[in-house]
PyMOL Python script that loads the backbone (N, CA, C, O; Angstrom):
from pymol import cmd

cmd.read_pdbstr("""\
ATOM      1  N   MET A   1     -56.451 134.806  20.192  1.00  0.00           N
ATOM      2  CA  MET A   1     -56.126 134.930  21.592  1.00  0.00           C
ATOM      3  C   MET A   1     -56.794 133.826  22.417  1.00  0.00           C
ATOM      4  O   MET A   1     -56.211 133.314  23.372  1.00  0.00           O
ATOM      5  N   ILE A   2     -58.002 133.472  22.044  1.00  0.00           N
ATOM      6  CA  ILE A   2     -58.704 132.401  22.757  1.00  0.00           C
ATOM      7  C   ILE A   2     -57.984 131.074  22.549  1.00  0.00           C
ATOM      8  O   ILE A   2     -57.873 130.277  23.481  1.00  0.00           O
ATOM      9  N   TRP A   3     -57.496 130.832  21.340  1.00  0.00           N
ATOM     10  CA  TRP A   3     -56.810 129.572  21.062  1.00  0.00           C
ATOM     11  C   TRP A   3     -55.542 129.445  21.892  1.00  0.00           C
ATOM     12  O   TRP A   3     -55.158 128.340  22.274  1.00  0.00           O
ATOM     13  N   LEU A   4     -54.887 130.569  22.172  1.00  0.00           N
ATOM     14  CA  LEU A   4     -53.686 130.540  23.000  1.00  0.00           C
ATOM     15  C   LEU A   4     -54.028 130.123  24.437  1.00  0.00           C
ATOM     16  O   LEU A   4     -53.300 129.347  25.056  1.00  0.00           O
ATOM     17  N   GLY A   5     -55.125 130.639  24.946  1.00  0.00           N
ATOM     18  CA  GLY A   5     -55.575 130.253  26.284  1.00  0.00           C
ATOM     19  C   GLY A   5     -55.964 128.790  26.339  1.00  0.00           C
ATOM     20  O   GLY A   5     -55.639 128.097  27.303  1.00  0.00           O
ATOM     21  N   LEU A   6     -56.660 128.309  25.310  1.00  0.00           N
ATOM     22  CA  LEU A   6     -57.044 126.900  25.256  1.00  0.00           C
ATOM     23  C   LEU A   6     -55.825 125.993  25.128  1.00  0.00           C
ATOM     24  O   LEU A   6     -55.755 124.943  25.768  1.00  0.00           O
ATOM     25  N   ALA A   7     -54.870 126.399  24.306  1.00  0.00           N
ATOM     26  CA  ALA A   7     -53.649 125.605  24.144  1.00  0.00           C
ATOM     27  C   ALA A   7     -52.875 125.535  25.462  1.00  0.00           C
ATOM     28  O   ALA A   7     -52.347 124.482  25.817  1.00  0.00           O
ATOM     29  N   THR A   8     -52.808 126.647  26.178  1.00  0.00           N
ATOM     30  CA  THR A   8     -52.133 126.665  27.474  1.00  0.00           C
ATOM     31  C   THR A   8     -52.835 125.749  28.466  1.00  0.00           C
ATOM     32  O   THR A   8     -52.180 125.029  29.219  1.00  0.00           O
ATOM     33  N   LEU A   9     -54.159 125.774  28.469  1.00  0.00           N
ATOM     34  CA  LEU A   9     -54.938 124.920  29.353  1.00  0.00           C
ATOM     35  C   LEU A   9     -54.697 123.444  29.051  1.00  0.00           C
ATOM     36  O   LEU A   9     -54.562 122.635  29.969  1.00  0.00           O
ATOM     37  N   VAL A  10     -54.644 123.095  27.780  1.00  0.00           N
ATOM     38  CA  VAL A  10     -54.393 121.709  27.387  1.00  0.00           C
ATOM     39  C   VAL A  10     -52.993 121.274  27.818  1.00  0.00           C
ATOM     40  O   VAL A  10     -52.821 120.172  28.338  1.00  0.00           O
ATOM     41  N   VAL A  11     -52.009 122.118  27.609  1.00  0.00           N
ATOM     42  CA  VAL A  11     -50.636 121.786  27.990  1.00  0.00           C
ATOM     43  C   VAL A  11     -50.533 121.601  29.503  1.00  0.00           C
ATOM     44  O   VAL A  11     -49.892 120.659  29.969  1.00  0.00           O
ATOM     45  N   VAL A  12     -51.151 122.484  30.263  1.00  0.00           N
ATOM     46  CA  VAL A  12     -51.121 122.368  31.723  1.00  0.00           C
ATOM     47  C   VAL A  12     -51.806 121.079  32.163  1.00  0.00           C
ATOM     48  O   VAL A  12     -51.316 120.399  33.065  1.00  0.00           O
ATOM     49  N   PHE A  13     -52.920 120.737  31.545  1.00  0.00           N
ATOM     50  CA  PHE A  13     -53.632 119.511  31.888  1.00  0.00           C
ATOM     51  C   PHE A  13     -52.778 118.279  31.585  1.00  0.00           C
ATOM     52  O   PHE A  13     -52.681 117.378  32.418  1.00  0.00           O
ATOM     53  N   VAL A  14     -52.166 118.229  30.417  1.00  0.00           N
ATOM     54  CA  VAL A  14     -51.353 117.072  30.024  1.00  0.00           C
ATOM     55  C   VAL A  14     -50.133 116.935  30.937  1.00  0.00           C
ATOM     56  O   VAL A  14     -49.827 115.836  31.398  1.00  0.00           O
ATOM     57  N   VAL A  15     -49.449 118.023  31.196  1.00  0.00           N
ATOM     58  CA  VAL A  15     -48.270 117.972  32.065  1.00  0.00           C
ATOM     59  C   VAL A  15     -48.672 117.583  33.488  1.00  0.00           C
ATOM     60  O   VAL A  15     -47.985 116.783  34.123  1.00  0.00           O
ATOM     61  N   GLY A  16     -49.756 118.129  33.987  1.00  0.00           N
ATOM     62  CA  GLY A  16     -50.235 117.775  35.322  1.00  0.00           C
ATOM     63  C   GLY A  16     -50.603 116.314  35.426  1.00  0.00           C
ATOM     64  O   GLY A  16     -50.291 115.661  36.422  1.00  0.00           O
ATOM     65  N   PHE A  17     -51.266 115.792  34.403  1.00  0.00           N
ATOM     66  CA  PHE A  17     -51.637 114.380  34.399  1.00  0.00           C
ATOM     67  C   PHE A  17     -50.403 113.494  34.402  1.00  0.00           C
ATOM     68  O   PHE A  17     -50.352 112.498  35.123  1.00  0.00           O
ATOM     69  N   ARG A  18     -49.412 113.851  33.602  1.00  0.00           N
ATOM     70  CA  ARG A  18     -48.181 113.057  33.539  1.00  0.00           C
ATOM     71  C   ARG A  18     -47.432 113.076  34.874  1.00  0.00           C
ATOM     72  O   ARG A  18     -46.881 112.059  35.296  1.00  0.00           O
ATOM     73  N   VAL A  19     -47.416 114.220  35.528  1.00  0.00           N
ATOM     74  CA  VAL A  19     -46.719 114.330  36.811  1.00  0.00           C
ATOM     75  C   VAL A  19     -47.459 113.548  37.890  1.00  0.00           C
ATOM     76  O   VAL A  19     -46.832 112.853  38.689  1.00  0.00           O
ATOM     77  N   LEU A  20     -48.783 113.653  37.922  1.00  0.00           N
ATOM     78  CA  LEU A  20     -49.562 112.977  38.962  1.00  0.00           C
ATOM     79  C   LEU A  20     -49.549 111.461  38.824  1.00  0.00           C
ATOM     80  O   LEU A  20     -49.658 110.754  39.826  1.00  0.00           O
ATOM     81  N   THR A  21     -49.420 110.952  37.615  1.00  0.00           N
ATOM     82  CA  THR A  21     -49.459 109.503  37.408  1.00  0.00           C
ATOM     83  C   THR A  21     -48.087 108.898  37.140  1.00  0.00           C
ATOM     84  O   THR A  21     -48.000 107.732  36.755  1.00  0.00           O
ATOM     85  N   SER A  22     -47.026 109.653  37.331  1.00  0.00           N
ATOM     86  CA  SER A  22     -45.694 109.145  36.981  1.00  0.00           C
ATOM     87  C   SER A  22     -45.265 107.976  37.867  1.00  0.00           C
ATOM     88  O   SER A  22     -44.648 107.033  37.373  1.00  0.00           O
ATOM     89  N   ASP A  23     -45.576 108.018  39.164  1.00  0.00           N
ATOM     90  CA  ASP A  23     -45.166 106.926  40.055  1.00  0.00           C
ATOM     91  C   ASP A  23     -45.841 105.617  39.685  1.00  0.00           C
ATOM     92  O   ASP A  23     -45.189 104.575  39.622  1.00  0.00           O
ATOM     93  N   SER A  24     -47.140 105.667  39.441  1.00  0.00           N
ATOM     94  CA  SER A  24     -47.850 104.432  39.101  1.00  0.00           C
ATOM     95  C   SER A  24     -47.418 103.911  37.734  1.00  0.00           C
ATOM     96  O   SER A  24     -47.284 102.702  37.548  1.00  0.00           O
ATOM     97  N   ARG A  25     -47.200 104.808  36.779  1.00  0.00           N
ATOM     98  CA  ARG A  25     -46.748 104.354  35.464  1.00  0.00           C
ATOM     99  C   ARG A  25     -45.365 103.729  35.552  1.00  0.00           C
ATOM    100  O   ARG A  25     -45.084 102.744  34.869  1.00  0.00           O
ATOM    101  N   ARG A  26     -44.508 104.286  36.379  1.00  0.00           N
ATOM    102  CA  ARG A  26     -43.156 103.744  36.549  1.00  0.00           C
ATOM    103  C   ARG A  26     -43.212 102.363  37.199  1.00  0.00           C
ATOM    104  O   ARG A  26     -42.481 101.458  36.797  1.00  0.00           O
ATOM    105  N   ALA A  27     -44.070 102.198  38.194  1.00  0.00           N
ATOM    106  CA  ALA A  27     -44.199 100.901  38.872  1.00  0.00           C
ATOM    107  C   ALA A  27     -44.754  99.843  37.927  1.00  0.00           C
ATOM    108  O   ALA A  27     -44.270  98.712  37.903  1.00  0.00           O
ATOM    109  N   ILE A  28     -45.766 100.208  37.150  1.00  0.00           N
ATOM    110  CA  ILE A  28     -46.344  99.265  36.186  1.00  0.00           C
ATOM    111  C   ILE A  28     -45.316  98.898  35.128  1.00  0.00           C
ATOM    112  O   ILE A  28     -45.194  97.731  34.756  1.00  0.00           O
ATOM    113  N   ARG A  29     -44.583  99.880  34.647  1.00  0.00           N
ATOM    114  CA  ARG A  29     -43.567  99.616  33.620  1.00  0.00           C
ATOM    115  C   ARG A  29     -42.464  98.717  34.169  1.00  0.00           C
ATOM    116  O   ARG A  29     -41.954  97.850  33.458  1.00  0.00           O
ATOM    117  N   ARG A  30     -42.097  98.920  35.424  1.00  0.00           N
ATOM    118  CA  ARG A  30     -41.040  98.109  36.044  1.00  0.00           C
ATOM    119  C   ARG A  30     -41.419  96.632  36.074  1.00  0.00           C
ATOM    120  O   ARG A  30     -40.606  95.774  35.729  1.00  0.00           O
ATOM    121  N   LEU A  31     -42.647  96.332  36.484  1.00  0.00           N
ATOM    122  CA  LEU A  31     -43.082  94.939  36.543  1.00  0.00           C
ATOM    123  C   LEU A  31     -43.303  94.368  35.147  1.00  0.00           C
ATOM    124  O   LEU A  31     -42.945  93.220  34.885  1.00  0.00           O
ATOM    125  N   SER A  32     -43.885  95.150  34.257  1.00  0.00           N
ATOM    126  CA  SER A  32     -44.139  94.624  32.912  1.00  0.00           C
ATOM    127  C   SER A  32     -42.839  94.370  32.150  1.00  0.00           C
ATOM    128  O   SER A  32     -42.759  93.419  31.371  1.00  0.00           O
ATOM    129  N   GLU A  33     -41.830  95.199  32.361  1.00  0.00           N
ATOM    130  CA  GLU A  33     -40.531  94.940  31.726  1.00  0.00           C
ATOM    131  C   GLU A  33     -39.870  93.705  32.317  1.00  0.00           C
ATOM    132  O   GLU A  33     -39.240  92.930  31.597  1.00  0.00           O
ATOM    133  N   ARG A  34     -40.009  93.520  33.620  1.00  0.00           N
ATOM    134  CA  ARG A  34     -39.417  92.350  34.269  1.00  0.00           C
ATOM    135  C   ARG A  34     -40.042  91.064  33.750  1.00  0.00           C
ATOM    136  O   ARG A  34     -39.349  90.067  33.549  1.00  0.00           O
ATOM    137  N   LEU A  35     -41.368  91.088  33.533  1.00  0.00           N
ATOM    138  CA  LEU A  35     -42.064  89.891  33.059  1.00  0.00           C
ATOM    139  C   LEU A  35     -42.097  89.788  31.536  1.00  0.00           C
ATOM    140  O   LEU A  35     -42.567  88.789  30.992  1.00  0.00           O
ATOM    141  N   ALA A  36     -41.605  90.809  30.853  1.00  0.00           N
ATOM    142  CA  ALA A  36     -41.594  90.864  29.380  1.00  0.00           C
ATOM    143  C   ALA A  36     -43.010  90.722  28.816  1.00  0.00           C
ATOM    144  O   ALA A  36     -43.253  89.948  27.891  1.00  0.00           O
ATOM    145  N   ILE A  37     -43.938  91.492  29.399  1.00  0.00           N
ATOM    146  CA  ILE A  37     -45.318  91.526  28.923  1.00  0.00           C
ATOM    147  C   ILE A  37     -45.707  92.979  28.681  1.00  0.00           C
ATOM    148  O   ILE A  37     -45.007  93.906  29.090  1.00  0.00           O
ATOM    149  N   THR A  38     -46.832  93.153  28.012  1.00  0.00           N
ATOM    150  CA  THR A  38     -47.348  94.505  27.848  1.00  0.00           C
ATOM    151  C   THR A  38     -47.994  94.941  29.161  1.00  0.00           C
ATOM    152  O   THR A  38     -48.383  94.086  29.957  1.00  0.00           O
ATOM    153  N   PRO A  39     -48.119  96.229  29.406  1.00  0.00           N
ATOM    154  CA  PRO A  39     -48.734  96.697  30.656  1.00  0.00           C
ATOM    155  C   PRO A  39     -50.249  96.487  30.723  1.00  0.00           C
ATOM    156  O   PRO A  39     -50.850  96.704  31.775  1.00  0.00           O
ATOM    157  N   VAL A  40     -50.868  96.073  29.630  1.00  0.00           N
ATOM    158  CA  VAL A  40     -52.330  95.963  29.581  1.00  0.00           C
ATOM    159  C   VAL A  40     -52.888  95.001  30.629  1.00  0.00           C
ATOM    160  O   VAL A  40     -53.821  95.388  31.333  1.00  0.00           O
ATOM    161  N   PRO A  41     -52.376  93.762  30.784  1.00  0.00           N
ATOM    162  CA  PRO A  41     -52.946  92.881  31.814  1.00  0.00           C
ATOM    163  C   PRO A  41     -52.783  93.441  33.225  1.00  0.00           C
ATOM    164  O   PRO A  41     -53.663  93.274  34.069  1.00  0.00           O
ATOM    165  N   LEU A  42     -51.681  94.090  33.473  1.00  0.00           N
ATOM    166  CA  LEU A  42     -51.426  94.670  34.786  1.00  0.00           C
ATOM    167  C   LEU A  42     -52.380  95.828  35.072  1.00  0.00           C
ATOM    168  O   LEU A  42     -52.941  95.921  36.164  1.00  0.00           O
ATOM    169  N   GLU A  43     -52.561  96.706  34.092  1.00  0.00           N
ATOM    170  CA  GLU A  43     -53.491  97.819  34.254  1.00  0.00           C
ATOM    171  C   GLU A  43     -54.921  97.317  34.387  1.00  0.00           C
ATOM    172  O   GLU A  43     -55.709  97.879  35.147  1.00  0.00           O
ATOM    173  N   SER A  44     -55.260  96.268  33.656  1.00  0.00           N
ATOM    174  CA  SER A  44     -56.597  95.690  33.742  1.00  0.00           C
ATOM    175  C   SER A  44     -56.852  95.123  35.133  1.00  0.00           C
ATOM    176  O   SER A  44     -57.933  95.308  35.692  1.00  0.00           O
ATOM    177  N   MET A  45     -55.864  94.435  35.689  1.00  0.00           N
ATOM    178  CA  MET A  45     -56.021  93.879  37.026  1.00  0.00           C
ATOM    179  C   MET A  45     -56.209  94.990  38.049  1.00  0.00           C
ATOM    180  O   MET A  45     -57.067  94.889  38.926  1.00  0.00           O
ATOM    181  N   ILE A  46     -55.418  96.041  37.945  1.00  0.00           N
ATOM    182  CA  ILE A  46     -55.515  97.150  38.894  1.00  0.00           C
ATOM    183  C   ILE A  46     -56.882  97.817  38.792  1.00  0.00           C
ATOM    184  O   ILE A  46     -57.467  98.192  39.808  1.00  0.00           O
ATOM    185  N   ASP A  47     -57.392  97.965  37.573  1.00  0.00           N
ATOM    186  CA  ASP A  47     -58.734  98.536  37.402  1.00  0.00           C
ATOM    187  C   ASP A  47     -59.798  97.645  38.021  1.00  0.00           C
ATOM    188  O   ASP A  47     -60.730  98.144  38.651  1.00  0.00           O
ATOM    189  N   GLN A  48     -59.676  96.343  37.852  1.00  0.00           N
ATOM    190  CA  GLN A  48     -60.674  95.424  38.382  1.00  0.00           C
ATOM    191  C   GLN A  48     -60.576  95.262  39.897  1.00  0.00           C
ATOM    192  O   GLN A  48     -61.555  94.885  40.540  1.00  0.00           O
ATOM    193  N   LEU A  49     -59.419  95.539  40.467  1.00  0.00           N
ATOM    194  CA  LEU A  49     -59.279  95.473  41.917  1.00  0.00           C
ATOM    195  C   LEU A  49     -60.094  96.559  42.614  1.00  0.00           C
ATOM    196  O   LEU A  49     -60.506  96.392  43.762  1.00  0.00           O
ATOM    197  N   GLY A  50     -60.320  97.649  41.932  1.00  0.00           N
ATOM    198  CA  GLY A  50     -61.024  98.771  42.544  1.00  0.00           C
ATOM    199  C   GLY A  50     -60.040  99.830  43.001  1.00  0.00           C
ATOM    200  O   GLY A  50     -58.825  99.645  42.941  1.00  0.00           O
ATOM    201  N   LYS A  51     -60.590 100.938  43.458  1.00  0.00           N
ATOM    202  CA  LYS A  51     -59.742 102.076  43.786  1.00  0.00           C
ATOM    203  C   LYS A  51     -58.833 101.802  44.986  1.00  0.00           C
ATOM    204  O   LYS A  51     -57.624 102.020  44.905  1.00  0.00           O
ATOM    205  N   THR A  52     -59.391 101.334  46.077  1.00  0.00           N
ATOM    206  CA  THR A  52     -58.601 101.142  47.296  1.00  0.00           C
ATOM    207  C   THR A  52     -57.572 100.029  47.135  1.00  0.00           C
ATOM    208  O   THR A  52     -56.386 100.230  47.397  1.00  0.00           O
ATOM    209  N   ALA A  53     -58.025  98.865  46.709  1.00  0.00           N
ATOM    210  CA  ALA A  53     -57.101  97.735  46.552  1.00  0.00           C
ATOM    211  C   ALA A  53     -56.090  98.002  45.438  1.00  0.00           C
ATOM    212  O   ALA A  53     -54.928  97.611  45.553  1.00  0.00           O
ATOM    213  N   GLY A  54     -56.517  98.660  44.370  1.00  0.00           N
ATOM    214  CA  GLY A  54     -55.597  99.001  43.287  1.00  0.00           C
ATOM    215  C   GLY A  54     -54.505  99.946  43.751  1.00  0.00           C
ATOM    216  O   GLY A  54     -53.341  99.783  43.383  1.00  0.00           O
ATOM    217  N   ASN A  55     -54.874 100.938  44.561  1.00  0.00           N
ATOM    218  CA  ASN A  55     -53.867 101.859  45.100  1.00  0.00           C
ATOM    219  C   ASN A  55     -52.913 101.151  46.055  1.00  0.00           C
ATOM    220  O   ASN A  55     -51.714 101.434  46.060  1.00  0.00           O
ATOM    221  N   GLU A  56     -53.436 100.234  46.860  1.00  0.00           N
ATOM    222  CA  GLU A  56     -52.566  99.469  47.757  1.00  0.00           C
ATOM    223  C   GLU A  56     -51.580  98.618  46.960  1.00  0.00           C
ATOM    224  O   GLU A  56     -50.406  98.520  47.316  1.00  0.00           O
ATOM    225  N   TYR A  57     -52.064  98.007  45.881  1.00  0.00           N
ATOM    226  CA  TYR A  57     -51.190  97.195  45.032  1.00  0.00           C
ATOM    227  C   TYR A  57     -50.112  98.073  44.393  1.00  0.00           C
ATOM    228  O   TYR A  57     -48.946  97.681  44.334  1.00  0.00           O
ATOM    229  N   LEU A  58     -50.495  99.249  43.918  1.00  0.00           N
ATOM    230  CA  LEU A  58     -49.516 100.151  43.313  1.00  0.00           C
ATOM    231  C   LEU A  58     -48.485 100.616  44.336  1.00  0.00           C
ATOM    232  O   LEU A  58     -47.295 100.667  44.028  1.00  0.00           O
ATOM    233  N   HIS A  59     -48.919 100.953  45.542  1.00  0.00           N
ATOM    234  CA  HIS A  59     -47.967 101.370  46.578  1.00  0.00           C
ATOM    235  C   HIS A  59     -47.019 100.226  46.932  1.00  0.00           C
ATOM    236  O   HIS A  59     -45.834 100.448  47.178  1.00  0.00           O
ATOM    237  N   TYR A  60     -47.541  99.021  46.956  1.00  0.00           N
ATOM    238  CA  TYR A  60     -46.702  97.852  47.220  1.00  0.00           C
ATOM    239  C   TYR A  60     -45.695  97.659  46.088  1.00  0.00           C
ATOM    240  O   TYR A  60     -44.531  97.335  46.324  1.00  0.00           O
ATOM    241  N   LEU A  61     -46.161  97.863  44.859  1.00  0.00           N
ATOM    242  CA  LEU A  61     -45.314  97.684  43.682  1.00  0.00           C
ATOM    243  C   LEU A  61     -44.245  98.768  43.585  1.00  0.00           C
ATOM    244  O   LEU A  61     -43.181  98.529  43.013  1.00  0.00           O
ATOM    245  N   GLU A  62     -44.503  99.939  44.125  1.00  0.00           N
ATOM    246  CA  GLU A  62     -43.551 101.048  44.060  1.00  0.00           C
ATOM    247  C   GLU A  62     -42.368 100.870  45.008  1.00  0.00           C
ATOM    248  O   GLU A  62     -41.370 101.580  44.883  1.00  0.00           O
ATOM    249  N   ARG A  63     -42.461  99.947  45.939  1.00  0.00           N
ATOM    250  CA  ARG A  63     -41.358  99.727  46.876  1.00  0.00           C
ATOM    251  C   ARG A  63     -40.135  99.201  46.126  1.00  0.00           C
ATOM    252  O   ARG A  63     -40.276  98.406  45.197  1.00  0.00           O
ATOM    253  N   PRO A  64     -38.941  99.635  46.520  1.00  0.00           N
ATOM    254  CA  PRO A  64     -37.740  99.276  45.755  1.00  0.00           C
ATOM    255  C   PRO A  64     -37.242  97.856  45.978  1.00  0.00           C
ATOM    256  O   PRO A  64     -36.359  97.397  45.253  1.00  0.00           O
ATOM    257  N   ASN A  65     -37.778  97.161  46.946  1.00  0.00           N
ATOM    258  CA  ASN A  65     -37.296  95.831  47.293  1.00  0.00           C
ATOM    259  C   ASN A  65     -37.658  94.817  46.205  1.00  0.00           C
ATOM    260  O   ASN A  65     -38.764  94.847  45.667  1.00  0.00           O
ATOM    261  N   GLU A  66     -36.737  93.937  45.890  1.00  0.00           N
ATOM    262  CA  GLU A  66     -36.955  92.904  44.867  1.00  0.00           C
ATOM    263  C   GLU A  66     -38.027  91.907  45.292  1.00  0.00           C
ATOM    264  O   GLU A  66     -38.765  91.397  44.449  1.00  0.00           O
ATOM    265  N   ALA A  67     -38.120  91.627  46.578  1.00  0.00           N
ATOM    266  CA  ALA A  67     -39.135  90.687  47.069  1.00  0.00           C
ATOM    267  C   ALA A  67     -40.542  91.221  46.817  1.00  0.00           C
ATOM    268  O   ALA A  67     -41.454  90.453  46.511  1.00  0.00           O
ATOM    269  N   HIS A  68     -40.717  92.519  46.943  1.00  0.00           N
ATOM    270  CA  HIS A  68     -42.029  93.106  46.674  1.00  0.00           C
ATOM    271  C   HIS A  68     -42.396  92.960  45.201  1.00  0.00           C
ATOM    272  O   HIS A  68     -43.554  92.710  44.866  1.00  0.00           O
ATOM    273  N   LEU A  69     -41.420  93.114  44.335  1.00  0.00           N
ATOM    274  CA  LEU A  69     -41.674  92.958  42.905  1.00  0.00           C
ATOM    275  C   LEU A  69     -42.052  91.516  42.584  1.00  0.00           C
ATOM    276  O   LEU A  69     -42.950  91.282  41.776  1.00  0.00           O
ATOM    277  N   GLN A  70     -41.387  90.558  43.196  1.00  0.00           N
ATOM    278  CA  GLN A  70     -41.723  89.150  42.972  1.00  0.00           C
ATOM    279  C   GLN A  70     -43.110  88.815  43.508  1.00  0.00           C
ATOM    280  O   GLN A  70     -43.855  88.072  42.868  1.00  0.00           O
ATOM    281  N   ASN A  71     -43.465  89.349  44.668  1.00  0.00           N
ATOM    282  CA  ASN A  71     -44.799  89.109  45.215  1.00  0.00           C
ATOM    283  C   ASN A  71     -45.880  89.730  44.337  1.00  0.00           C
ATOM    284  O   ASN A  71     -46.944  89.140  44.149  1.00  0.00           O
ATOM    285  N   ALA A  72     -45.614  90.905  43.806  1.00  0.00           N
ATOM    286  CA  ALA A  72     -46.575  91.547  42.909  1.00  0.00           C
ATOM    287  C   ALA A  72     -46.740  90.725  41.632  1.00  0.00           C
ATOM    288  O   ALA A  72     -47.842  90.635  41.092  1.00  0.00           O
ATOM    289  N   ALA A  73     -45.660  90.131  41.151  1.00  0.00           N
ATOM    290  CA  ALA A  73     -45.750  89.261  39.975  1.00  0.00           C
ATOM    291  C   ALA A  73     -46.560  88.008  40.287  1.00  0.00           C
ATOM    292  O   ALA A  73     -47.303  87.527  39.432  1.00  0.00           O
ATOM    293  N   GLN A  74     -46.428  87.479  41.488  1.00  0.00           N
ATOM    294  CA  GLN A  74     -47.213  86.305  41.879  1.00  0.00           C
ATOM    295  C   GLN A  74     -48.695  86.635  41.966  1.00  0.00           C
ATOM    296  O   GLN A  74     -49.532  85.823  41.572  1.00  0.00           O
ATOM    297  N   VAL A  75     -49.027  87.806  42.472  1.00  0.00           N
ATOM    298  CA  VAL A  75     -50.430  88.229  42.520  1.00  0.00           C
ATOM    299  C   VAL A  75     -50.984  88.349  41.109  1.00  0.00           C
ATOM    300  O   VAL A  75     -52.118  87.946  40.851  1.00  0.00           O
ATOM    301  N   LEU A  76     -50.195  88.899  40.195  1.00  0.00           N
ATOM    302  CA  LEU A  76     -50.627  89.007  38.803  1.00  0.00           C
ATOM    303  C   LEU A  76     -50.847  87.628  38.197  1.00  0.00           C
ATOM    304  O   LEU A  76     -51.821  87.424  37.472  1.00  0.00           O
ATOM    305  N   LEU A  77     -49.965  86.683  38.479  1.00  0.00           N
ATOM    306  CA  LEU A  77     -50.115  85.322  37.962  1.00  0.00           C
ATOM    307  C   LEU A  77     -51.382  84.665  38.504  1.00  0.00           C
ATOM    308  O   LEU A  77     -52.138  84.053  37.749  1.00  0.00           O
ATOM    309  N   ILE A  78     -51.612  84.790  39.798  1.00  0.00           N
ATOM    310  CA  ILE A  78     -52.812  84.206  40.399  1.00  0.00           C
ATOM    311  C   ILE A  78     -54.061  84.836  39.808  1.00  0.00           C
ATOM    312  O   ILE A  78     -55.029  84.133  39.518  1.00  0.00           O
ATOM    313  N   TRP A  79     -54.055  86.130  39.629  1.00  0.00           N
ATOM    314  CA  TRP A  79     -55.210  86.818  39.047  1.00  0.00           C
ATOM    315  C   TRP A  79     -55.441  86.348  37.614  1.00  0.00           C
ATOM    316  O   TRP A  79     -56.578  86.085  37.222  1.00  0.00           O
ATOM    317  N   GLN A  80     -54.372  86.241  36.836  1.00  0.00           N
ATOM    318  CA  GLN A  80     -54.508  85.852  35.432  1.00  0.00           C
ATOM    319  C   GLN A  80     -54.997  84.416  35.297  1.00  0.00           C
ATOM    320  O   GLN A  80     -55.885  84.145  34.488  1.00  0.00           O
ATOM    321  N   VAL A  81     -54.437  83.496  36.069  1.00  0.00           N
ATOM    322  CA  VAL A  81     -54.778  82.079  35.945  1.00  0.00           C
ATOM    323  C   VAL A  81     -56.078  81.754  36.669  1.00  0.00           C
ATOM    324  O   VAL A  81     -56.899  80.994  36.155  1.00  0.00           O
ATOM    325  N   GLY A  82     -56.271  82.316  37.846  1.00  0.00           N
ATOM    326  CA  GLY A  82     -57.426  81.943  38.652  1.00  0.00           C
ATOM    327  C   GLY A  82     -58.688  82.717  38.375  1.00  0.00           C
ATOM    328  O   GLY A  82     -59.783  82.185  38.556  1.00  0.00           O
ATOM    329  N   ILE A  83     -58.573  83.959  37.942  1.00  0.00           N
ATOM    330  CA  ILE A  83     -59.763  84.789  37.766  1.00  0.00           C
ATOM    331  C   ILE A  83     -60.059  85.053  36.302  1.00  0.00           C
ATOM    332  O   ILE A  83     -61.190  84.845  35.862  1.00  0.00           O
ATOM    333  N   VAL A  84     -59.086  85.499  35.542  1.00  0.00           N
ATOM    334  CA  VAL A  84     -59.330  85.841  34.143  1.00  0.00           C
ATOM    335  C   VAL A  84     -59.582  84.602  33.308  1.00  0.00           C
ATOM    336  O   VAL A  84     -60.560  84.544  32.562  1.00  0.00           O
ATOM    337  N   ASP A  85     -58.713  83.610  33.424  1.00  0.00           N
ATOM    338  CA  ASP A  85     -58.855  82.383  32.639  1.00  0.00           C
ATOM    339  C   ASP A  85     -58.958  81.213  33.612  1.00  0.00           C
ATOM    340  O   ASP A  85     -58.006  80.451  33.778  1.00  0.00           O
ATOM    341  N   SER A  86     -60.103  81.075  34.245  1.00  0.00           N
ATOM    342  CA  SER A  86     -60.262  80.070  35.301  1.00  0.00           C
ATOM    343  C   SER A  86     -60.848  78.765  34.774  1.00  0.00           C
ATOM    344  O   SER A  86     -61.677  78.138  35.433  1.00  0.00           O
ATOM    345  N   SER A  87     -60.422  78.369  33.606  1.00  0.00           N
ATOM    346  CA  SER A  87     -60.901  77.101  33.061  1.00  0.00           C
ATOM    347  C   SER A  87     -60.288  75.943  33.849  1.00  0.00           C
ATOM    348  O   SER A  87     -59.265  76.102  34.515  1.00  0.00           O
ATOM    349  N   GLU A  88     -60.917  74.802  33.762  1.00  0.00           N
ATOM    350  CA  GLU A  88     -60.431  73.620  34.482  1.00  0.00           C
ATOM    351  C   GLU A  88     -59.016  73.248  34.052  1.00  0.00           C
ATOM    352  O   GLU A  88     -58.236  72.733  34.854  1.00  0.00           O
ATOM    353  N   GLN A  89     -58.691  73.502  32.813  1.00  0.00           N
ATOM    354  CA  GLN A  89     -57.370  73.151  32.293  1.00  0.00           C
ATOM    355  C   GLN A  89     -56.267  73.927  33.028  1.00  0.00           C
ATOM    356  O   GLN A  89     -55.199  73.372  33.286  1.00  0.00           O
ATOM    357  N   ASN A  90     -56.504  75.180  33.364  1.00  0.00           N
ATOM    358  CA  ASN A  90     -55.505  75.981  34.070  1.00  0.00           C
ATOM    359  C   ASN A  90     -55.409  75.637  35.543  1.00  0.00           C
ATOM    360  O   ASN A  90     -54.356  75.830  36.151  1.00  0.00           O
ATOM    361  N   LEU A  91     -56.475  75.136  36.126  1.00  0.00           N
ATOM    362  CA  LEU A  91     -56.489  74.893  37.563  1.00  0.00           C
ATOM    363  C   LEU A  91     -55.928  73.537  37.953  1.00  0.00           C
ATOM    364  O   LEU A  91     -55.753  73.280  39.144  1.00  0.00           O
ATOM    365  N   HIS A  92     -55.643  72.669  37.012  1.00  0.00           N
ATOM    366  CA  HIS A  92     -55.092  71.342  37.332  1.00  0.00           C
ATOM    367  C   HIS A  92     -53.611  71.302  37.130  1.00  0.00           C
ATOM    368  O   HIS A  92     -52.985  70.266  37.352  1.00  0.00           O
TER     369      HIS A  92
END
""", "prot")
cmd.dss("prot")
cmd.show_as("cartoon", "prot")
cmd.util.cbc("prot")
cmd.orient("prot")
């Protein structure tokens, strides 16, 4: 009987987590599919931006306009080239 309660708790937690994060996962997947990359660099950038800036970036990315998607891709490019791999070779 205890295992049934624990299993129910786990299922509720997993379903709740999936529902609460569905918008951000959809936005990340949309940009990563457009750029034909894995979501890892995008998720890493959002984590490094911090909570407030990361949420603002996600809300911007969730907008349906194509221009917003292109701007979000440009921010990812600048972050990747200028911050992650900021060697002199990339900056020239």
